[in-house]
C-alpha positions as YAML, in Angstrom:
chain: A
units: angstrom
residues:
- id: 1
  name: UNK
  ca: [0.00, 0.00, 0.00]
- id: 2
  name: UNK
  ca: [1.35, 3.43, -0.95]
- id: 3
  name: UNK
  ca: [2.54, 5.64, 1.87]
- id: 4
  name: UNK
  ca: [0.19, 8.52, 2.66]
- id: 5
  name: UNK
  ca: [1.29, 11.97, 1.54]
- id: 6
  name: UNK
  ca: [0.02, 13.48, 4.77]
- id: 7
  name: UNK
  ca: [-3.19, 14.55, 6.48]
- id: 8
  name: UNK
  ca: [-5.40, 17.30, 5.04]
- id: 9
  name: UNK
  ca: [-8.24, 19.36, 6.48]
- id: 10
  name: UNK
  ca: [-10.76, 20.40, 3.80]
- id: 11
  name: UNK
  ca: [-12.29, 23.77, 4.74]
- id: 12
  name: UNK
  ca: [-15.31, 25.38, 3.10]
- id: 13
  name: UNK
  ca: [-16.27, 29.02, 3.51]
- id: 14
  name: UNK
  ca: [-19.94, 29.69, 2.74]
- id: 15
  name: UNK
  ca: [-20.45, 33.43, 2.32]
- id: 16
  name: UNK
  ca: [-23.90, 34.99, 2.12]
- id: 17
  name: UNK
  ca: [-24.16, 37.01, -1.11]
- id: 18
  name: UNK
  ca: [-27.86, 37.87, -0.86]
- id: 19
  name: UNK
  ca: [-29.08, 41.37, -1.63]
- id: 20
  name: UNK
  ca: [-28.98, 42.57, 1.96]
- id: 21
  name: UNK
  ca: [-25.20, 42.07, 1.94]
- id: 22
  name: UNK
  ca: [-24.85, 44.73, -0.75]
- id: 23
  name: UNK
  ca: [-23.66, 47.51, 1.57]
- id: 24
  name: UNK
  ca: [-20.95, 45.18, 2.89]
- id: 25
  name: UNK
  ca: [-19.61, 43.79, -0.38]
- id: 26
  name: UNK
  ca: [-16.22, 45.43, 0.15]
- id: 27
  name: UNK
  ca: [-15.88, 44.03, 3.66]
- id: 28
  name: UNK
  ca: [-16.81, 40.58, 2.36]
- id: 29
  name: UNK
  ca: [-14.25, 40.74, -0.44]
- id: 30
  name: UNK
  ca: [-11.57, 42.14, 1.86]
- id: 31
  name: UNK
  ca: [-12.27, 39.44, 4.44]
- id: 32
  name: UNK
  ca: [-11.89, 36.69, 1.86]
- id: 33
  name: UNK
  ca: [-8.70, 38.32, 0.57]
- id: 34
  name: UNK
  ca: [-7.25, 38.53, 4.08]
- id: 35
  name: UNK
  ca: [-8.05, 34.85, 4.64]
- id: 36
  name: UNK
  ca: [-6.31, 33.79, 1.44]
- id: 37
  name: UNK
  ca: [-3.31, 36.03, 2.03]
- id: 38
  name: UNK
  ca: [-3.07, 34.91, 5.64]
- id: 39
  name: UNK
  ca: [-2.86, 31.26, 4.59]
- id: 40
  name: UNK
  ca: [-0.33, 32.03, 1.85]
- id: 41
  name: UNK
  ca: [1.84, 33.68, 4.48]
- id: 42
  name: UNK
  ca: [1.85, 30.42, 6.49]
- id: 43
  name: UNK
  ca: [2.99, 27.77, 3.98]
- id: 44
  name: UNK
  ca: [3.50, 25.11, 6.65]
- id: 45
  name: UNK
  ca: [-0.10, 25.66, 7.73]
- id: 46
  name: UNK
  ca: [-1.46, 25.89, 4.20]
- id: 47
  name: UNK
  ca: [0.20, 22.58, 3.34]
- id: 48
  name: UNK
  ca: [-2.26, 20.82, 5.63]
- id: 49
  name: UNK
  ca: [-5.36, 22.61, 4.35]
- id: 50
  name: UNK
  ca: [-7.43, 22.66, 1.21]
- id: 51
  name: UNK
  ca: [-9.72, 25.69, 0.96]
- id: 52
  name: UNK
  ca: [-12.93, 26.28, -0.97]
- id: 53
  name: UNK
  ca: [-14.98, 29.48, -1.06]
- id: 54
  name: UNK
  ca: [-18.64, 29.34, -2.07]
- id: 55
  name: UNK
  ca: [-21.02, 32.27, -2.38]
- id: 56
  name: UNK
  ca: [-24.71, 31.61, -1.80]
- id: 57
  name: UNK
  ca: [-28.02, 33.36, -2.34]
- id: 58
  name: UNK
  ca: [-30.69, 31.79, -4.59]
- id: 59
  name: UNK
  ca: [-28.01, 29.30, -5.60]
- id: 60
  name: UNK
  ca: [-24.41, 28.43, -4.77]
- id: 61
  name: UNK
  ca: [-21.60, 29.73, -6.94]
- id: 62
  name: UNK
  ca: [-17.98, 28.63, -6.68]
- id: 63
  name: UNK
  ca: [-15.65, 31.49, -5.90]
- id: 64
  name: UNK
  ca: [-12.69, 29.22, -5.24]
- id: 65
  name: UNK
  ca: [-12.75, 25.48, -5.92]
- id: 66
  name: UNK
  ca: [-11.00, 23.43, -3.27]
- id: 67
  name: UNK
  ca: [-7.34, 24.22, -3.63]
- id: 68
  name: UNK
  ca: [-3.87, 24.40, -2.12]
- id: 69
  name: UNK
  ca: [-3.39, 28.02, -1.12]
- id: 70
  name: UNK
  ca: [0.37, 27.72, -1.55]
- id: 71
  name: UNK
  ca: [-0.14, 27.59, -5.30]
- id: 72
  name: UNK
  ca: [-3.37, 29.56, -5.75]
- id: 73
  name: UNK
  ca: [-2.73, 33.16, -6.78]
- id: 74
  name: UNK
  ca: [-6.23, 34.46, -7.51]
- id: 75
  name: UNK
  ca: [-8.61, 36.01, -4.98]
- id: 76
  name: UNK
  ca: [-12.27, 34.94, -4.74]
- id: 77
  name: UNK
  ca: [-14.73, 37.53, -6.00]
- id: 78
  name: UNK
  ca: [-18.10, 38.45, -4.55]
- id: 79
  name: UNK
  ca: [-21.35, 38.85, -6.50]
- id: 80
  name: UNK
  ca: [-24.33, 40.23, -4.56]
- id: 81
  name: UNK
  ca: [-27.63, 38.85, -5.79]
- id: 82
  name: UNK
  ca: [-30.93, 37.22, -4.81]
- id: 83
  name: UNK
  ca: [-32.36, 35.84, -1.58]
- id: 84
  name: UNK
  ca: [-31.04, 33.69, 1.25]
- id: 85
  name: UNK
  ca: [-31.61, 30.07, 0.23]
- id: 86
  name: UNK
  ca: [-30.11, 27.74, 2.84]
- id: 87
  name: UNK
  ca: [-31.42, 24.67, 1.01]
- id: 88
  name: UNK
  ca: [-29.14, 25.46, -1.94]
- id: 89
  name: UNK
  ca: [-26.18, 25.46, 0.46]
- id: 90
  name: UNK
  ca: [-26.77, 22.04, 1.92]
- id: 91
  name: UNK
  ca: [-27.79, 20.44, -1.37]
- id: 92
  name: UNK
  ca: [-24.52, 21.68, -2.82]
- id: 93
  name: UNK
  ca: [-22.38, 20.47, 0.08]
- id: 94
  name: UNK
  ca: [-24.03, 17.04, -0.02]
- id: 95
  name: UNK
  ca: [-22.67, 16.59, -3.54]
- id: 96
  name: UNK
  ca: [-19.46, 18.58, -3.23]
- id: 97
  name: UNK
  ca: [-17.84, 17.36, -0.03]
- id: 98
  name: UNK
  ca: [-17.85, 13.59, -0.73]
- id: 99
  name: UNK
  ca: [-16.50, 14.25, -4.24]
- id: 100
  name: UNK
  ca: [-13.71, 16.49, -2.94]
- id: 101
  name: UNK
  ca: [-12.75, 14.06, -0.19]
- id: 102
  name: UNK
  ca: [-12.61, 11.17, -2.65]
- id: 103
  name: UNK
  ca: [-10.37, 13.23, -4.95]
- id: 104
  name: UNK
  ca: [-7.97, 14.08, -2.13]
- id: 105
  name: UNK
  ca: [-7.81, 10.44, -1.04]
- id: 106
  name: UNK
  ca: [-7.03, 9.39, -4.59]
- id: 107
  name: UNK
  ca: [-4.20, 11.93, -4.50]
- id: 108
  name: UNK
  ca: [-2.74, 9.90, -1.64]
- id: 109
  name: UNK
  ca: [-3.83, 11.94, 1.38]
- id: 110
  name: UNK
  ca: [-5.52, 10.97, 4.59]
- id: 111
  name: UNK
  ca: [-8.44, 13.36, 5.00]
- id: 112
  name: UNK
  ca: [-9.59, 14.81, 8.31]
- id: 113
  name: UNK
  ca: [-13.29, 15.48, 8.79]
- id: 114
  name: UNK
  ca: [-14.14, 18.58, 6.69]
- id: 115
  name: UNK
  ca: [-15.14, 21.86, 8.28]
- id: 116
  name: UNK
  ca: [-17.66, 24.40, 7.01]
- id: 117
  name: UNK
  ca: [-17.65, 28.06, 8.08]
- id: 118
  name: UNK
  ca: [-21.11, 29.47, 7.39]
- id: 119
  name: UNK
  ca: [-21.74, 33.23, 7.45]
- id: 120
  name: UNK
  ca: [-25.25, 34.63, 6.94]
- id: 121
  name: UNK
  ca: [-26.95, 37.96, 7.57]
- id: 122
  name: UNK
  ca: [-30.52, 36.73, 7.17]
- id: 123
  name: UNK
  ca: [-33.10, 34.09, 7.88]
- id: 124
  name: UNK
  ca: [-33.55, 31.30, 5.29]
- id: 125
  name: UNK
  ca: [-36.17, 32.03, 2.62]
- id: 126
  name: UNK
  ca: [-36.93, 28.40, 1.70]
- id: 127
  name: UNK
  ca: [-39.66, 27.73, 4.30]
- id: 128
  name: UNK
  ca: [-37.67, 25.11, 6.16]
- id: 129
  name: UNK
  ca: [-36.80, 23.05, 3.08]
- id: 130
  name: UNK
  ca: [-33.13, 23.30, 4.08]
- id: 131
  name: UNK
  ca: [-33.57, 21.07, 7.12]
- id: 132
  name: UNK
  ca: [-33.78, 17.78, 5.18]
- id: 133
  name: UNK
  ca: [-30.50, 18.14, 3.22]
- id: 134
  name: UNK
  ca: [-28.84, 19.63, 6.31]
- id: 135
  name: UNK
  ca: [-29.90, 16.62, 8.39]
- id: 136
  name: UNK
  ca: [-28.52, 14.24, 5.78]
- id: 137
  name: UNK
  ca: [-25.28, 16.19, 5.43]
- id: 138
  name: UNK
  ca: [-24.41, 16.06, 9.14]
- id: 139
  name: UNK
  ca: [-25.52, 12.45, 9.72]
- id: 140
  name: UNK
  ca: [-22.26, 10.48, 9.92]
- id: 141
  name: UNK
  ca: [-24.11, 7.18, 9.42]
- id: 142
  name: UNK
  ca: [-25.59, 8.29, 6.09]
- id: 143
  name: UNK
  ca: [-22.85, 10.72, 5.04]
- id: 144
  name: UNK
  ca: [-19.44, 9.39, 6.18]
- id: 145
  name: UNK
  ca: [-17.76, 12.67, 5.17]
- id: 146
  name: UNK
  ca: [-20.22, 14.70, 7.28]
- id: 147
  name: UNK
  ca: [-18.56, 18.03, 8.11]
- id: 148
  name: UNK
  ca: [-18.32, 20.03, 11.28]
- id: 149
  name: UNK
  ca: [-20.28, 23.26, 10.72]
- id: 150
  name: UNK
  ca: [-19.49, 26.56, 12.39]
- id: 151
  name: UNK
  ca: [-22.38, 29.01, 11.92]
- id: 152
  name: UNK
  ca: [-22.05, 32.77, 12.40]
- id: 153
  name: UNK
  ca: [-25.02, 35.09, 12.15]
- id: 154
  name: UNK
  ca: [-24.98, 38.84, 11.56]
- id: 155
  name: UNK
  ca: [-27.74, 41.33, 10.78]
- id: 156
  name: UNK
  ca: [-31.13, 39.62, 10.78]
- id: 157
  name: UNK
  ca: [-29.81, 36.08, 11.28]
- id: 158
  name: UNK
  ca: [-31.28, 34.66, 14.48]
- id: 159
  name: UNK
  ca: [-29.41, 32.84, 17.19]
- id: 160
  name: UNK
  ca: [-31.85, 29.91, 17.16]
- id: 161
  name: UNK
  ca: [-31.22, 29.41, 13.44]
- id: 162
  name: UNK
  ca: [-27.44, 29.43, 13.87]
- id: 163
  name: UNK
  ca: [-27.86, 26.78, 16.56]
- id: 164
  name: UNK
  ca: [-29.79, 24.63, 14.10]
- id: 165
  name: UNK
  ca: [-27.15, 25.04, 11.39]
- id: 166
  name: UNK
  ca: [-24.10, 24.43, 13.58]
- id: 167
  name: UNK
  ca: [-23.19, 20.85, 14.41]
- id: 168
  name: UNK
  ca: [-22.46, 21.69, 18.06]
- id: 169
  name: UNK
  ca: [-23.90, 24.48, 20.16]
- id: 170
  name: UNK
  ca: [-20.42, 25.82, 20.86]
- id: 171
  name: UNK
  ca: [-19.98, 26.24, 17.09]
- id: 172
  name: UNK
  ca: [-22.87, 28.75, 16.81]
- id: 173
  name: UNK
  ca: [-22.29, 32.49, 17.16]
- id: 174
  name: UNK
  ca: [-24.17, 35.74, 16.53]
- id: 175
  name: UNK
  ca: [-22.87, 39.29, 16.40]
- id: 176
  name: UNK
  ca: [-23.57, 41.28, 19.53]
- id: 177
  name: UNK
  ca: [-26.44, 43.76, 19.36]
- id: 178
  name: UNK
  ca: [-25.42, 47.11, 17.93]
- id: 179
  name: UNK
  ca: [-22.18, 45.89, 16.41]
- id: 180
  name: UNK
  ca: [-21.39, 47.33, 12.98]
- id: 181
  name: UNK
  ca: [-22.03, 44.60, 10.40]
- id: 182
  name: UNK
  ca: [-18.98, 45.51, 8.34]
- id: 183
  name: UNK
  ca: [-16.79, 45.19, 11.42]
- id: 184
  name: UNK
  ca: [-18.46, 41.89, 12.33]
- id: 185
  name: UNK
  ca: [-17.64, 40.49, 8.88]
- id: 186
  name: UNK
  ca: [-13.99, 41.46, 9.36]
- id: 187
  name: UNK
  ca: [-13.94, 39.79, 12.78]
- id: 188
  name: UNK
  ca: [-15.49, 36.63, 11.30]
- id: 189
  name: UNK
  ca: [-12.67, 36.26, 8.79]
- id: 190
  name: UNK
  ca: [-10.01, 37.09, 11.35]
- id: 191
  name: UNK
  ca: [-11.24, 34.33, 13.68]
- id: 192
  name: UNK
  ca: [-11.73, 31.95, 10.75]
- id: 193
  name: UNK
  ca: [-8.08, 32.39, 9.75]
- id: 194
  name: UNK
  ca: [-6.93, 31.88, 13.34]
- id: 195
  name: UNK
  ca: [-9.10, 28.76, 13.66]
- id: 196
  name: UNK
  ca: [-7.67, 27.23, 10.49]
- id: 197
  name: UNK
  ca: [-4.09, 27.99, 11.53]
- id: 198
  name: UNK
  ca: [-4.59, 26.41, 14.96]
- id: 199
  name: UNK
  ca: [-6.47, 23.40, 13.54]
- id: 200
  name: UNK
  ca: [-3.77, 22.83, 10.93]
- id: 201
  name: UNK
  ca: [-1.06, 22.92, 13.57]
- id: 202
  name: UNK
  ca: [-3.03, 20.42, 15.66]
- id: 203
  name: UNK
  ca: [-3.11, 17.99, 12.72]
- id: 204
  name: UNK
  ca: [0.61, 17.45, 13.11]
- id: 205
  name: UNK
  ca: [0.35, 16.47, 16.77]
- id: 206
  name: UNK
  ca: [-0.76, 13.33, 18.55]
- id: 207
  name: UNK
  ca: [-4.08, 15.03, 19.29]
- id: 208
  name: UNK
  ca: [-5.52, 16.33, 16.02]
- id: 209
  name: UNK
  ca: [-8.61, 18.43, 16.68]
- id: 210
  name: UNK
  ca: [-10.70, 21.20, 15.25]
- id: 211
  name: UNK
  ca: [-9.98, 24.51, 16.94]
- id: 212
  name: UNK
  ca: [-12.76, 27.10, 16.76]
- id: 213
  name: UNK
  ca: [-12.14, 30.67, 17.90]
- id: 214
  name: UNK
  ca: [-15.11, 32.87, 18.78]
- id: 215
  name: UNK
  ca: [-14.97, 36.05, 16.70]
- id: 216
  name: UNK
  ca: [-14.56, 39.29, 18.63]
- id: 217
  name: UNK
  ca: [-17.86, 41.18, 18.96]
- id: 218
  name: UNK
  ca: [-19.77, 37.88, 18.67]
- id: 219
  name: UNK
  ca: [-21.47, 35.94, 21.42]
- id: 220
  name: UNK
  ca: [-22.40, 32.29, 21.76]
- id: 221
  name: UNK
  ca: [-25.77, 31.80, 20.10]
- id: 222
  name: UNK
  ca: [-26.94, 29.58, 22.95]
- id: 223
  name: UNK
  ca: [-26.60, 32.58, 25.30]
- id: 224
  name: UNK
  ca: [-28.99, 34.59, 23.11]
- id: 225
  name: UNK
  ca: [-31.79, 32.00, 23.15]
- id: 226
  name: UNK
  ca: [-34.12, 32.09, 26.07]
...
C-alpha cells in the first residue's frame, strides 16, 4: 500500500451574497482576501489545508474550488444577488464534499473530517426546506464525510437558526447587538483564519482536533436563546 502523503483538512467558507449584503460587499471581499493572504503567508499551515470558497443566495456559486493556497494566486470575487436560500447550500455540500474528499484520497492523502464556516446575515427564505439536506449532510451514518459546521449570524440572522445550522452548540455564534455589520464580517474572517491555523497545527500532533475561535464582537448563540 502506498505511503500517505500526509493529512489534510478540507475547509469550506460559505459566504452569504444575498441582496442585503450589498452595503458590505467590500468588507466581504476584503475578508476573503485577508483569509487567502493569511494562509499564503503560512505555507507550513497551508500545506495541511485545502480551501474552498462558495457564495450563496438563490443558488451556490464557486468562488474558489477546493485548492492548495500555496499555489493559488487568484482572490475569490463576490457577486451580490438574490435571496437567502439555505437549502441550496446544503444540497450543494451534499454533492461537493464527498466528491472532494474522494479526490484528495485518490491523490494519496488521509483526510480529516471537513469543516464548514457558514456566514449569513438573514433568515432562510426556503420555508424550512433546508432542514432535510442539512440533516442528511451532518448524519455520519448516512454521510461518512459529514462536516463540522461553524455558523455565524450577523444582521437579521437569528441565534436559534445558527444553533440549528451548527453541528455543536459551541460552534454557533451571533454578532452582539449594535455591532457594525462591516466590522463583524472582518472579525469573522479574522477568527476563521486563526481557527484554520490552529487546527492545521493540531493535525501534526498526537491530538488532532478542530480549533474554533469565537470572533470578537460575537457571542455564543446559545446565550442569546431564552
